[in-house]
matplotlib code that plots the C-alpha trace (Angstrom):
import matplotlib.pyplot as plt

x = [-24.4, -21.8, -23.3, -20.2, -20.5, -20.2, -22.8, -22.1, -20.2, -18.3, -14.8, -11.8, -10.0, -7.9, -4.2, -4.9, -7.2, -4.4, -2.7, -5.8, -6.5, -3.0, -3.6, -6.8, -5.0, -2.0, -4.0, -5.6, -2.2, -0.8, -3.8, -3.6, 0.1, -0.6, -3.2, -1.4, 1.9, 0.4, 0.1, -2.8, -5.0, -7.4, -10.7, -10.9, -8.4, -7.0, -9.3, -8.3, -6.2, -7.6, -6.1, -6.1, -8.4, -11.2, -14.0, -12.7, -12.6, -16.2, -17.3, -15.1, -16.2, -19.8, -19.8, -18.6, -21.0, -23.8, -23.0, -22.5, -26.0, -25.1, -26.8, -24.5, -25.7, -24.3, -21.0, -18.0, -15.3, -12.9, -12.7, -13.3, -14.6, -18.1, -21.2, -21.9, -24.7, -25.3, -27.7, -27.5, -27.1, -24.0, -22.5, -23.1, -21.7, -18.6, -17.8, -16.1, -13.3, -13.6, -11.9, -8.8, -5.8, -6.3, -3.6, -5.2, -8.8, -8.1, -6.3, -9.2, -11.8, -9.9, -9.6, -13.4, -14.1, -11.7, -12.4, -16.1, -16.2, -13.5, -15.6, -18.8, -17.5, -15.8, -19.3, -21.0, -22.5, -22.1, -18.8, -15.4, -12.7, -10.9, -13.8, -14.1, -10.4, -10.8, -13.8, -11.8, -8.8, -10.9, -12.4, -9.0, -8.2, -11.6, -11.3, -7.9, -9.3, -12.2, -10.1, -7.5, -10.4, -11.5, -14.9, -17.6, -18.1, -16.3, -18.4, -21.6, -20.8, -19.7, -22.9, -25.1, -23.0, -23.1, -26.9, -27.3, -24.9, -26.8, -30.1, -28.9, -28.2, -31.6, -29.8, -32.5, -31.7, -28.1, -29.1, -31.7, -29.2, -26.7, -29.2, -30.8, -27.4, -26.4, -29.5, -28.4, -25.1, -26.4, -30.1, -29.9, -28.9, -32.5, -33.0, -31.3, -34.5, -35.9, -34.1, -36.1, -39.0, -37.4, -37.0, -39.5, -40.4, -41.4, -43.1, -39.9, -38.0, -40.4, -40.4, -36.6, -36.4, -38.8, -37.0, -33.6, -35.1, -36.6, -33.5, -31.2, -33.7, -33.8, -30.2, -29.0, -31.3, -28.3, -26.6, -29.3, -32.8, -36.0, -36.5, -32.9, -33.2, -36.4, -34.6, -31.7, -33.9, -35.7, -32.3, -31.1, -34.2, -33.8, -30.2, -31.2, -34.0, -31.6, -34.3, -33.5, -32.9, -33.1, -30.9, -31.0, -28.7, -25.4, -21.8, -20.8, -17.3, -17.0, -18.6, -21.7, -21.5, -21.8, -25.3, -25.5, -28.1, -30.2, -27.5, -29.3, -30.4, -32.9, -31.5, -28.2, -27.9, -25.2, -27.2, -25.5, -22.1, -22.9, -24.3, -21.1, -19.0, -21.2, -21.1, -17.3, -17.0, -19.0, -16.6, -13.5, -13.8, -10.6, -12.4, -15.5, -14.3, -13.8, -17.3, -18.9, -17.1, -18.2, -21.0, -24.0, -23.4, -19.9, -19.2, -18.6, -15.0, -12.8, -12.7, -16.1, -17.6]
y = [2.7, 2.6, 1.3, -0.9, -2.6, -6.4, -8.8, -10.4, -13.6, -12.6, -13.9, -11.7, -9.9, -12.3, -11.6, -12.0, -8.9, -6.3, -8.4, -8.6, -4.9, -4.1, -6.4, -4.5, -1.1, -2.4, -3.6, -0.1, 1.5, -0.9, -0.5, 3.2, 3.3, 1.0, 3.3, 6.6, 5.4, 2.9, 5.4, 5.4, 2.8, 2.6, 0.9, 0.7, 0.0, 3.3, 5.0, 7.7, 7.0, 7.5, 7.4, 3.9, 4.9, 5.7, 4.7, 7.0, 9.8, 9.1, 9.4, 12.5, 14.5, 13.6, 16.0, 18.8, 18.0, 18.0, 21.4, 22.8, 21.9, 19.3, 16.0, 13.7, 10.7, 12.0, 10.8, 13.0, 11.3, 14.3, 13.5, 9.8, 6.6, 5.2, 6.6, 7.6, 5.2, 6.1, 8.5, 12.3, 11.9, 9.7, 12.3, 15.0, 12.8, 12.2, 15.8, 15.0, 13.4, 15.3, 18.5, 16.5, 15.7, 12.4, 10.6, 11.5, 11.1, 7.8, 6.4, 7.4, 5.9, 2.6, 2.7, 3.4, 0.3, -2.0, -0.9, -0.8, -4.5, -5.1, -3.4, -4.9, -8.4, -7.6, -6.5, -9.8, -11.4, -14.9, -15.5, -15.9, -13.5, -16.4, -17.1, -13.5, -13.3, -16.3, -14.7, -11.5, -13.4, -15.3, -12.0, -10.3, -11.2, -10.2, -6.9, -6.3, -6.9, -4.6, -1.6, -2.1, -1.0, 1.6, 0.0, 0.4, -3.3, -3.3, -0.4, -2.1, -5.4, -3.7, -1.6, -4.7, -6.6, -3.6, -3.3, -6.9, -6.4, -3.3, -5.0, -7.8, -5.2, -3.5, -0.4, 0.1, 3.7, 2.7, -0.5, 1.2, 4.0, 1.4, -0.3, 2.9, 4.4, 1.3, 1.7, 5.2, 3.8, 0.8, 0.1, -3.5, -2.7, -2.2, -6.0, -6.3, -4.9, -8.5, -9.7, -7.2, -9.6, -11.7, -8.9, -7.4, -3.7, -3.6, -0.2, 1.3, -0.3, 1.0, 4.5, 4.7, 3.3, 6.0, 8.7, 7.8, 7.3, 10.8, 12.3, 11.0, 11.7, 15.4, 15.8, 17.0, 20.0, 21.5, 21.9, 21.9, 23.3, 21.2, 21.3, 20.1, 17.3, 16.0, 16.0, 14.1, 11.4, 11.0, 10.7, 8.2, 6.0, 6.2, 5.0, 2.3, 1.0, 1.0, 2.3, 4.3, 7.9, 9.2, 11.3, 14.3, 12.8, 14.6, 13.7, 16.3, 16.8, 20.5, 22.0, 19.7, 19.4, 15.6, 14.2, 10.5, 8.0, 6.0, 4.6, 1.5, -0.4, -3.1, -5.6, -5.9, -8.1, -5.9, -2.7, -0.4, -1.5, -0.9, 2.5, 3.6, 2.2, 4.0, 7.3, 7.0, 6.4, 9.5, 11.5, 9.8, 9.2, 7.0, 4.2, 4.3, 1.6, -0.7, -0.1, -0.6, -3.9, -5.2, -7.7, -7.3, -10.9, -10.2, -11.7, -9.3, -8.1, -9.3, -5.8, -6.3, -3.0]
z = [27.5, 24.7, 21.5, 21.1, 24.4, 24.1, 25.5, 28.9, 28.6, 25.5, 25.4, 26.2, 23.5, 21.5, 21.0, 17.2, 17.1, 16.8, 14.1, 12.0, 12.5, 11.3, 8.3, 7.3, 7.7, 5.7, 2.7, 2.5, 2.5, -0.1, -2.4, -2.1, -3.0, -6.0, -7.3, -6.7, -8.2, -10.8, -13.6, -16.1, -17.7, -20.6, -20.8, -24.6, -27.4, -28.5, -25.9, -23.5, -20.5, -17.0, -13.5, -12.0, -9.2, -11.6, -9.3, -6.6, -9.1, -10.0, -6.4, -5.7, -8.7, -8.2, -5.3, -7.4, -10.2, -7.6, -6.1, -9.6, -10.5, -13.2, -13.9, -12.0, -14.0, -17.2, -18.7, -18.0, -20.2, -19.9, -16.2, -15.7, -17.3, -16.6, -15.0, -11.4, -10.3, -6.6, -4.9, -4.7, -0.9, -1.3, -3.7, -1.1, 1.7, -0.4, -0.1, 3.2, 1.1, -2.1, -1.0, 0.0, -2.2, -4.0, -2.1, 1.3, 0.2, -1.5, 1.6, 3.8, 1.4, 1.4, 5.2, 5.5, 3.4, 5.1, 8.7, 8.3, 7.6, 10.3, 13.1, 11.8, 12.2, 15.5, 16.8, 15.8, 18.9, 20.2, 18.4, 20.0, 19.1, 17.4, 15.1, 14.3, 13.4, 11.1, 9.4, 8.9, 7.6, 5.0, 3.9, 3.6, 0.0, -1.3, 0.6, -1.0, -4.5, -3.8, -2.6, -5.3, -7.6, -5.1, -4.9, -2.2, -1.6, 1.7, 3.0, 1.8, 3.5, 6.6, 6.9, 6.6, 9.1, 11.5, 11.0, 12.2, 15.1, 16.3, 15.8, 18.1, 20.7, 20.1, 18.8, 16.2, 15.3, 14.5, 12.8, 10.5, 9.8, 8.4, 6.1, 4.8, 4.1, 2.3, 0.1, -0.8, -1.9, -3.8, -4.1, -3.2, 0.3, 1.2, 1.0, 4.3, 5.9, 5.6, 8.7, 10.8, 10.4, 13.1, 15.7, 18.1, 18.1, 14.5, 14.9, 16.2, 13.4, 10.8, 12.3, 12.3, 8.8, 7.5, 9.4, 7.8, 4.4, 4.4, 6.0, 3.2, 0.5, 1.5, 2.6, -0.9, -0.5, 1.5, -1.9, -4.6, -5.2, -4.8, -8.6, -9.2, -6.6, -8.3, -11.6, -10.2, -8.7, -12.0, -13.7, -11.1, -11.6, -15.3, -15.0, -12.5, -14.8, -17.8, -20.1, -23.3, -22.6, -26.2, -28.4, -26.2, -23.6, -23.8, -22.9, -20.3, -21.7, -21.1, -24.2, -24.0, -27.8, -28.3, -28.8, -28.5, -29.7, -27.2, -24.9, -23.7, -26.9, -26.1, -28.6, -26.6, -23.6, -22.0, -22.4, -19.9, -21.0, -24.6, -23.8, -22.1, -25.0, -27.6, -25.6, -25.3, -29.0, -29.7, -27.5, -28.9, -32.6, -32.8, -31.0, -33.2, -35.6, -32.6, -31.5, -34.9, -35.3, -31.9, -31.8, -29.4, -28.4, -27.2, -23.8, -20.8, -20.5, -17.6, -16.2, -14.6, -15.6]

ax = plt.figure().add_subplot(projection="3d")
ax.plot(x, y, z, "-o")
ax.set_aspect("equal")
plt.show()
């Protein structure tokens, strides 16, 4: 049986479905064009300029950093702003898009995000096509804002909705795959396992969850050694815990020559943000005076990073 088969009694396809689908494809195309032709932007006064689709660059280059045996959780200010925060498995999976030109890879990335949520909502059981269309329309603006920043929010939301839709069809292998993969993108995705408490076949659910957890945990071994993979997981956990990493953490700017102080000072409420700012200041001296004059109690910036 096809995993996308609807339940009996579900309403016929609404005439609005193709229109909504076109809308989700169109916003991906528009967001891609805005980013490709939008020029550069800076994240700090007098700081270096980066491509507008900075998040996509982080994801794309994480694959190359992985296969080159680098610590993918270091800063690479010569290539992009901010840190890579996802799993080694996601960096490897992103290799599917990394080898493509930015324009094509970015378009496909935006389409993956928008269409994952689209098909997730389309698969929701016990809802008419009209209600699904309304849900998709209400989500359209938020989706546009997300993919304009080349974020993974649409993919995360779509995976969790798909997990629920598959669980309702007792497609536990597919359902657990969606949740576990969302965990290896952003750790909080694992919280979606909670709704399995309300489904029968908990042993099957547990078995499939363990299988996919082990599969994605070991998947990077296709590109790195066992020792390097263990190092990367330790680095990922350190970044996720936001604990100080000491003066031996380097900015990976090519010559590896910049040592930075502990990048997550405990006295600051916005620890990770301050760490990134301090590290960038170390790599780009013109912005140091801006950093030194900043207060630890400064409110978060509107950029959201």
